[in-house]
Residue frames as qw, qx, qy, qz and C-alpha x, y, z in Angstrom:
[[0.114, -0.074, 0.921, 0.366, 279.32, 193.14, 248.78],
 [0.293, 0.522, 0.739, -0.309, 275.62, 193.39, 249.21],
 [0.289, 0.723, -0.001, -0.628, 275.44, 196.33, 246.85],
 [0.064, 0.354, -0.791, -0.496, 277.17, 194.36, 244.13],
 [0.143, 0.231, 0.962, 0.039, 274.51, 191.60, 244.31],
 [0.264, 0.713, 0.450, -0.469, 271.63, 194.12, 244.48],
 [0.224, 0.623, -0.353, -0.661, 273.16, 195.99, 241.38],
 [0.003, -0.151, 0.922, 0.356, 273.39, 192.70, 239.60],
 [0.236, 0.496, 0.801, -0.238, 269.75, 191.88, 240.54],
 [0.252, 0.740, 0.240, -0.575, 268.68, 195.28, 239.24],
 [0.105, 0.513, -0.580, -0.624, 270.64, 194.86, 235.99],
 [0.414, 0.163, 0.895, 0.027, 268.54, 191.82, 235.17],
 [0.131, 0.008, -0.534, -0.836, 267.14, 192.29, 231.71],
 [0.238, -0.477, -0.834, -0.141, 263.83, 190.55, 232.93],
 [0.191, -0.591, -0.483, 0.617, 263.25, 193.37, 235.35],
 [0.006, -0.407, 0.181, 0.895, 263.68, 195.91, 232.76],
 [0.157, -0.179, -0.780, -0.579, 261.46, 194.07, 230.30],
 [0.156, -0.550, -0.775, 0.270, 258.85, 194.17, 233.09],
 [0.021, -0.603, -0.134, 0.786, 259.07, 197.96, 233.06],
 [0.044, 0.220, -0.552, -0.803, 258.91, 198.15, 229.34],
 [0.047, -0.376, -0.891, -0.249, 255.72, 195.98, 229.05],
 [0.012, -0.723, -0.544, 0.426, 253.75, 198.46, 231.16],
 [0.049, -0.520, 0.204, 0.828, 255.06, 201.24, 229.04],
 [0.077, -0.043, -0.778, -0.622, 253.87, 199.46, 225.89],
 [0.120, -0.519, -0.846, -0.027, 250.38, 199.16, 227.55],
 [0.041, -0.645, -0.178, -0.742, 250.10, 202.86, 228.00],
 [0.608, -0.725, -0.280, 0.161, 250.50, 202.71, 231.73],
 [0.077, 0.945, -0.231, 0.219, 252.33, 205.74, 232.93],
 [0.648, 0.366, -0.543, 0.389, 256.04, 204.87, 233.39],
 [0.134, -0.475, 0.547, -0.676, 256.12, 206.30, 237.07],
 [0.799, -0.217, 0.179, -0.531, 253.33, 203.82, 237.90],
 [0.912, 0.222, -0.335, 0.080, 255.44, 200.94, 236.57],
 [0.325, 0.452, -0.583, 0.592, 258.36, 202.13, 238.54],
 [0.467, -0.410, 0.367, -0.693, 256.12, 202.52, 241.59],
 [0.948, -0.075, -0.066, -0.303, 254.94, 198.90, 241.16],
 [0.790, 0.306, -0.443, 0.295, 258.49, 197.54, 240.87],
 [0.084, 0.464, -0.550, 0.689, 259.54, 199.42, 243.90],
 [0.694, -0.314, 0.220, -0.610, 256.52, 198.20, 245.90],
 [0.950, 0.134, -0.277, -0.055, 257.47, 194.54, 244.68],
 [0.443, 0.443, -0.573, 0.529, 261.08, 195.16, 246.02],
 [0.280, -0.435, 0.443, -0.732, 259.72, 196.15, 249.37],
 [0.867, -0.137, 0.046, -0.477, 257.19, 193.37, 249.62],
 [0.873, 0.245, -0.405, 0.116, 259.92, 190.90, 248.68],
 [0.754, -0.629, -0.039, 0.187, 261.93, 192.03, 251.62],
 [0.686, 0.255, -0.037, 0.680, 264.89, 193.49, 249.81],
 [0.086, 0.373, -0.231, 0.895, 264.10, 196.79, 251.40],
 [0.167, -0.400, -0.777, 0.457, 262.30, 197.30, 254.77],
 [0.052, -0.810, -0.458, -0.363, 259.21, 199.56, 254.81],
 [0.336, -0.938, -0.057, 0.059, 260.22, 202.97, 256.17],
 [0.724, -0.355, 0.267, 0.527, 263.91, 202.39, 255.44],
 [0.109, 0.725, -0.345, -0.587, 266.16, 204.50, 253.14],
 [0.848, 0.397, 0.337, 0.100, 266.21, 203.36, 249.54],
 [0.621, 0.030, 0.289, 0.728, 268.86, 204.07, 246.95],
 [0.004, -0.514, -0.038, 0.857, 269.17, 207.66, 245.77],
 [0.602, 0.640, 0.253, -0.404, 267.05, 208.89, 242.95],
 [0.280, 0.722, -0.536, -0.335, 269.93, 209.14, 240.60],
 [0.173, -0.289, 0.941, 0.025, 270.88, 205.51, 241.31],
 [0.535, 0.386, 0.697, -0.281, 267.30, 204.29, 240.77],
 [0.500, 0.740, -0.001, -0.450, 267.00, 206.34, 237.60],
 [0.105, 0.596, -0.757, -0.248, 270.11, 204.61, 236.38],
 [0.324, -0.030, 0.935, -0.138, 268.82, 201.14, 237.35],
 [0.517, 0.530, 0.625, -0.249, 265.45, 201.62, 235.67],
 [0.320, 0.052, 0.477, 0.817, 266.80, 203.81, 232.83],
 [0.018, -0.796, -0.573, -0.196, 264.26, 206.53, 233.45],
 [0.093, 0.667, -0.108, 0.732, 264.35, 210.23, 234.25],
 [0.201, 0.000, -0.699, 0.686, 264.92, 211.26, 237.88],
 [0.385, -0.033, 0.174, -0.906, 261.60, 212.94, 237.80],
 [0.743, -0.094, -0.553, -0.365, 259.89, 209.53, 237.00],
 [0.568, -0.107, -0.721, 0.383, 261.54, 208.04, 240.03],
 [0.007, -0.055, 0.411, -0.910, 260.64, 211.05, 242.15],
 [0.590, -0.143, -0.143, -0.781, 257.04, 210.82, 241.28],
 [0.758, -0.093, -0.629, -0.146, 256.88, 207.13, 241.93],
 [0.459, -0.053, -0.668, 0.583, 258.68, 207.49, 245.31],
 [0.211, -0.163, 0.147, -0.952, 256.51, 210.48, 246.31],
 [0.724, -0.209, -0.312, -0.579, 253.38, 208.29, 245.95],
 [0.745, -0.101, -0.636, 0.172, 254.84, 205.52, 247.82],
 [0.182, 0.121, -0.496, 0.841, 255.84, 207.97, 250.70],
 [0.476, -0.172, 0.004, -0.862, 252.30, 209.27, 250.77],
 [0.831, -0.131, -0.400, -0.363, 251.09, 205.67, 251.00],
 [0.528, -0.630, 0.514, -0.245, 253.51, 204.88, 253.82],
 [0.988, 0.145, -0.048, 0.035, 255.13, 202.04, 251.97]]
């Protein structure tokens, strides 16, 4: 059941619009994804160091390429977030 509520939360158009706002401001898309992933961790939805959804799942949720997700996640891993 938790995954359904998380999916619904991620499907929220407000979250997608936050991503698009950064893209419109010439911020690299992977940095916007990184910011939103960091917010998710800080909000307690995911615990630091725990597994997150698969890259493919995240790319579908954010509607971006898997490579964009990979770059954002790689930076978060390097930062130990």
